[in-house]
C-alpha positions as a Markdown table, in Angstrom:
| # | Residue | x | y | z |
|---|---|---|---|---|
| 1 | Unk | 1.2 | -11.1 | -22.8 |
| 2 | Unk | 0.1 | -7.9 | -20.9 |
| 3 | Unk | -2.9 | -8.7 | -18.7 |
| 4 | Unk | -5.1 | -6.6 | -16.5 |
| 5 | Unk | -3.2 | -7.7 | -13.5 |
| 6 | Unk | 0.1 | -6.6 | -15.0 |
| 7 | Unk | -1.3 | -3.2 | -15.9 |
| 8 | Unk | -2.7 | -2.7 | -12.3 |
| 9 | Unk | 0.7 | -3.7 | -10.8 |
| 10 | Unk | 2.5 | -1.4 | -13.2 |
| 11 | Unk | 0.2 | 1.5 | -12.3 |
| 12 | Unk | 0.8 | 0.8 | -8.6 |
| 13 | Unk | 4.5 | 1.0 | -8.9 |
| 14 | Unk | 4.5 | 4.0 | -11.3 |
| 15 | Unk | 2.0 | 6.1 | -9.2 |
| 16 | Unk | 3.6 | 5.4 | -5.9 |
| 17 | Unk | 7.1 | 5.9 | -7.1 |
| 18 | Unk | 6.1 | 9.3 | -8.5 |
| 19 | Unk | 4.3 | 10.2 | -5.2 |
| 20 | Unk | 7.4 | 9.1 | -3.1 |
| 21 | Unk | 9.6 | 11.4 | -5.2 |
| 22 | Unk | 7.2 | 14.3 | -4.9 |
| 23 | Unk | 6.8 | 13.8 | -1.2 |
| 24 | Unk | 10.6 | 13.5 | -0.7 |
| 25 | Unk | 11.1 | 16.7 | -2.7 |
| 26 | Unk | 8.4 | 18.6 | -0.9 |
| 27 | Unk | 9.7 | 17.8 | 2.5 |
| 28 | Unk | 13.5 | 17.9 | 2.1 |
| 29 | Unk | 14.0 | 20.3 | -0.9 |
| 30 | Unk | 11.0 | 22.8 | -0.6 |
| 31 | Unk | 10.6 | 22.5 | 3.2 |
| 32 | Unk | 6.8 | 22.3 | 2.9 |
| 33 | Unk | 5.5 | 20.0 | 5.6 |
| 34 | Unk | 1.8 | 20.7 | 5.0 |
| 35 | Unk | 2.0 | 19.7 | 1.3 |
| 36 | Unk | 4.1 | 16.7 | 2.3 |
| 37 | Unk | 1.4 | 15.6 | 4.6 |
| 38 | Unk | -1.2 | 15.9 | 1.8 |
| 39 | Unk | 1.0 | 13.8 | -0.5 |
| 40 | Unk | 1.4 | 11.2 | 2.2 |
| 41 | Unk | -2.4 | 10.9 | 2.5 |
| 42 | Unk | -2.8 | 10.7 | -1.2 |
| 43 | Unk | -0.1 | 8.0 | -1.3 |
| 44 | Unk | -2.0 | 6.0 | 1.3 |
| 45 | Unk | -5.3 | 6.3 | -0.5 |
| 46 | Unk | -3.8 | 5.3 | -3.9 |
| 47 | Unk | -1.8 | 2.5 | -2.4 |
| 48 | Unk | -4.7 | 0.9 | -0.6 |
| 49 | Unk | -7.1 | 1.4 | -3.5 |
| 50 | Unk | -4.8 | -0.1 | -6.2 |
| 51 | Unk | -3.8 | -3.0 | -4.0 |
| 52 | Unk | -7.4 | -3.8 | -3.0 |
| 53 | Unk | -8.3 | -3.7 | -6.7 |
| 54 | Unk | -5.4 | -6.0 | -7.6 |
| 55 | Unk | -6.4 | -8.6 | -5.0 |
| 56 | Unk | -10.1 | -8.2 | -6.0 |
| 57 | Unk | -9.1 | -9.5 | -9.4 |
| 58 | Unk | -8.0 | -12.8 | -7.8 |
| 59 | Unk | -10.7 | -13.1 | -5.1 |
| 60 | Unk | -13.6 | -15.2 | -6.3 |
| 61 | Unk | -16.2 | -14.5 | -3.6 |
| 62 | Unk | -18.6 | -11.8 | -4.8 |
| 63 | Unk | -19.6 | -10.7 | -1.3 |
| 64 | Unk | -16.0 | -10.2 | -0.3 |
| 65 | Unk | -15.4 | -8.1 | -3.5 |
| 66 | Unk | -18.3 | -5.9 | -2.5 |
| 67 | Unk | -16.9 | -5.6 | 1.0 |
| 68 | Unk | -13.5 | -4.6 | -0.5 |
| 69 | Unk | -15.2 | -1.8 | -2.4 |
| 70 | Unk | -17.0 | -0.6 | 0.8 |
| 71 | Unk | -13.7 | -0.7 | 2.7 |
| 72 | Unk | -12.0 | 1.3 | 0.0 |
| 73 | Unk | -14.7 | 3.9 | 0.1 |
| 74 | Unk | -14.6 | 3.9 | 4.0 |
| 75 | Unk | -10.8 | 4.3 | 4.0 |
| 76 | Unk | -11.0 | 7.2 | 1.6 |
| 77 | Unk | -13.6 | 8.9 | 3.8 |
| 78 | Unk | -11.4 | 8.2 | 6.8 |
| 79 | Unk | -8.4 | 9.8 | 5.1 |
| 80 | Unk | -10.5 | 12.9 | 4.2 |
| 81 | Unk | -11.8 | 13.1 | 7.8 |
| 82 | Unk | -8.3 | 12.7 | 9.2 |
| 83 | Unk | -6.9 | 15.4 | 6.9 |
| 84 | Unk | -9.7 | 17.9 | 8.0 |
| 85 | Unk | -9.4 | 17.2 | 11.7 |
| 86 | Unk | -5.6 | 16.6 | 12.2 |
| 87 | Unk | -2.7 | 19.0 | 12.2 |
| 88 | Unk | -1.7 | 19.3 | 8.6 |
| 89 | Unk | 2.0 | 19.4 | 9.5 |
| 90 | Unk | 1.8 | 16.1 | 11.3 |
| 91 | Unk | 2.7 | 12.8 | 9.6 |
| 92 | Unk | -0.4 | 10.6 | 9.4 |
| 93 | Unk | 0.9 | 7.5 | 11.1 |
| 94 | Unk | -2.7 | 6.4 | 12.0 |
| 95 | Unk | -3.6 | 6.3 | 8.3 |
| 96 | Unk | -0.6 | 4.1 | 7.6 |
| 97 | Unk | -1.5 | 1.8 | 10.5 |
| 98 | Unk | -5.1 | 1.4 | 9.4 |
| 99 | Unk | -4.0 | 0.8 | 5.8 |
| 100 | Unk | -1.5 | -1.8 | 6.7 |
| 101 | Unk | -4.0 | -3.6 | 8.9 |
| 102 | Unk | -6.6 | -3.7 | 6.1 |
| 103 | Unk | -4.0 | -5.0 | 3.7 |
| 104 | Unk | -2.9 | -7.7 | 6.1 |
| 105 | Unk | -6.5 | -8.9 | 6.5 |
| 106 | Unk | -7.0 | -8.8 | 2.7 |
| 107 | Unk | -3.9 | -10.8 | 1.9 |
| 108 | Unk | -4.6 | -13.4 | 4.7 |
| 109 | Unk | -8.1 | -13.8 | 3.2 |
| 110 | Unk | -6.6 | -14.2 | -0.3 |
| 111 | Unk | -4.4 | -17.0 | 1.1 |
| 112 | Unk | -7.4 | -18.5 | 2.8 |
| 113 | Unk | -9.3 | -18.6 | -0.4 |
| 114 | Unk | -6.4 | -20.0 | -2.4 |
| 115 | Unk | -6.0 | -22.8 | 0.2 |
| 116 | Unk | -9.7 | -23.8 | -0.3 |
| 117 | Unk | -9.4 | -24.7 | -3.9 |
| 118 | Unk | -7.5 | -27.4 | -5.6 |
| 119 | Unk | -5.1 | -26.3 | -8.3 |
| 120 | Unk | -3.2 | -28.2 | -11.0 |
| 121 | Unk | 0.0 | -26.2 | -10.5 |
| 122 | Unk | 1.6 | -25.1 | -7.2 |
| 123 | Unk | 0.6 | -21.6 | -6.1 |
| 124 | Unk | 4.3 | -20.6 | -5.7 |
| 125 | Unk | 4.5 | -20.7 | -9.5 |
| 126 | Unk | 2.2 | -17.7 | -9.8 |
| 127 | Unk | 3.4 | -14.1 | -9.7 |
| 128 | Unk | 0.5 | -13.1 | -7.4 |
| 129 | Unk | 1.6 | -15.5 | -4.7 |
| 130 | Unk | 5.0 | -13.8 | -4.5 |
| 131 | Unk | 3.5 | -10.4 | -4.7 |
| 132 | Unk | 1.2 | -11.4 | -1.8 |
| 133 | Unk | 4.1 | -12.7 | 0.2 |
| 134 | Unk | 6.1 | -9.5 | -0.4 |
| 135 | Unk | 3.1 | -7.3 | 0.7 |
| 136 | Unk | 2.3 | -9.4 | 3.8 |
| 137 | Unk | 5.9 | -9.0 | 5.0 |
| 138 | Unk | 5.9 | -5.3 | 4.0 |
| 139 | Unk | 2.5 | -4.6 | 5.6 |
| 140 | Unk | 3.5 | -6.4 | 8.9 |
| 141 | Unk | 6.7 | -4.5 | 9.1 |
| 142 | Unk | 5.1 | -1.1 | 8.2 |
| 143 | Unk | 2.3 | -1.8 | 10.7 |
| 144 | Unk | 4.7 | -2.0 | 13.6 |
| 145 | Unk | 6.9 | 0.8 | 12.3 |
| 146 | Unk | 3.8 | 3.2 | 12.1 |
| 147 | Unk | 2.7 | 2.2 | 15.6 |
| 148 | Unk | 6.2 | 2.7 | 16.9 |
| 149 | Unk | 6.6 | 6.0 | 15.1 |
| 150 | Unk | 3.3 | 7.4 | 16.4 |
| 151 | Unk | 4.3 | 6.7 | 19.9 |
| 152 | Unk | 7.9 | 7.7 | 19.8 |
| 153 | Unk | 8.5 | 10.5 | 17.4 |
| 154 | Unk | 5.6 | 12.7 | 18.4 |
| 155 | Unk | 4.6 | 13.3 | 14.8 |
| 156 | Unk | 8.0 | 14.5 | 13.8 |
| 157 | Unk | 8.9 | 13.0 | 10.4 |
| 158 | Unk | 12.1 | 11.2 | 10.3 |
| 159 | Unk | 14.5 | 10.3 | 7.6 |
| 160 | Unk | 14.1 | 6.6 | 8.2 |
| 161 | Unk | 10.4 | 6.6 | 7.2 |
| 162 | Unk | 11.1 | 8.4 | 3.9 |
| 163 | Unk | 14.1 | 6.4 | 3.0 |
| 164 | Unk | 12.3 | 3.1 | 3.7 |
| 165 | Unk | 9.4 | 4.2 | 1.5 |
| 166 | Unk | 11.7 | 5.3 | -1.3 |
| 167 | Unk | 13.7 | 2.0 | -1.2 |
| 168 | Unk | 10.5 | 0.0 | -1.0 |
| 169 | Unk | 9.3 | 1.6 | -4.2 |
| 170 | Unk | 12.6 | 1.0 | -6.0 |
| 171 | Unk | 12.6 | -2.6 | -5.0 |
| 172 | Unk | 8.9 | -3.1 | -6.0 |
| 173 | Unk | 9.7 | -1.5 | -9.4 |
| 174 | Unk | 12.6 | -4.0 | -9.8 |
| 175 | Unk | 10.4 | -6.9 | -8.7 |
| 176 | Unk | 7.8 | -5.8 | -11.2 |
| 177 | Unk | 10.2 | -5.9 | -14.0 |
| 178 | Unk | 11.5 | -9.3 | -12.9 |
| 179 | Unk | 8.2 | -11.0 | -12.1 |
| 180 | Unk | 6.4 | -9.8 | -15.2 |
| 181 | Unk | 9.5 | -9.9 | -17.4 |
| 182 | Unk | 9.4 | -6.5 | -18.9 |
């Protein structure tokens, strides 16, 4: 059965895979760093928006759902401000760091909420649990990668970031097919 959660996760993997391919092409094939930087910012906005929406489907607290909406709007405004004020040729490592921090807090809250309720079946039998585990590991790793990149590469893009992002989207697509049995 195709549910709203499956559609959201499918949209996540589809949009982000397309954006990774576009960003990879703009930077390495067309040598257009200013367009690449814009695609990276769009990537960050879409990734955070879709993931916060996905987790809002599972979070039961109405106040937290409203706060998630405000955080998404605030993050979008922050991305626009960053694009207007920063060098357009620079890689937006700060946006990635902020996004990963917000996602870490969101996932930790989701786990906190799940632990507060009693359930008939173990939580590790649900697909959202494994998706949450994957994203908490991914967000923690990306958080430190972005902090390190900002301080060490002086805004010079490196092949490691792009390759990691590309492989991440391929693995998420494969996980999507496995978990939801498409």
